[in-house]
C-alpha positions, 0 to 999 in steps of 0.5 A: 266198500269199493268195487275192487274190495268187494271183488277181492272178497268174493274171490277169497270166498270162492277160492276157500270154497274150491279148496275145501271141496277139493280137500274133501274129494281128495280125502274120499278118494284115498279113503282117508278121513279128516281126523279131529285131533284138537278135541280132547278125548276122555282117558281111555282107562276110564272105567265109566267109558261106555265103549268096549275096550281091548288091552294095548301096550304103551312104552315108558322108561323103567325106573333105572332109566336104562330100558323101556317097559311095556304097560298094559292100558285099555283102548276102545274097540271097533273104532277106525284105525286112525282113531285108535292110533290117535287114542294110543298116542294121546294116552302115551303123552300122559304121565305114567304111574310112578316109578316109570317116567314118560319117554316123551318131553313134558308139554308135547302135544299131538297135532295129527296122525295120518295113515298112508295106504302102505301102512305108514303113520305119520305122527305130528307133534308140537315143537316141545317133543324137540325143544324139551328133549334132554338131547341124549342118545339113549333118551332120543331112542326111548322117545322115538321107540316108545312112539314107534312101538306103541303104534306098531305093536298094538296096531298091526296094520301100521308097519312104520312111523314117521315123526313130524314136528309141526307138520314138517319132516325133520332130520332127527329129534335130538341129533342121533337118530335119522327120522327122514323116513318111517321107522319100523318096530324095534323091541331091542330096548324093551324089557320082555313083555 
């Protein structure tokens, strides 16, 4: 190995170590903990789960396709808000029982959730949330508010939700609803719980 390549290798290793150290310091100062969203969590409705659970409402498209319906599920109790948010969205992405249908396009995966000190949740999805979308304005509205309402109804500390796609802010999901800022809860399209 040449002297130049050895120096370059050492520089890369040192730079990586400094970047990792700065990330840990930044997250600890802001009170955020990195969330591992790449691991697959067990189904929260698993009756054999050892964690105590609390009821949570998730939102799906009604059989007629013209409303959202709230459906109760169980989520673990006494876990940090970011972990509960992750579990809620992972459950929201699973297919519901018939005759309800998912408002989120099939194949969409959760890449991460971050919650600001102001109570805004930034939910990062794979590109399928956009590329797999039917494109209709009502369908777009259902997709967005199934996600927004799932987090804001069940986690009072979350006051707004902004959808990201592969780590990037987007103007809209399918051309109709402005996603450039966090959206607040709206039960306008939900059948009464």
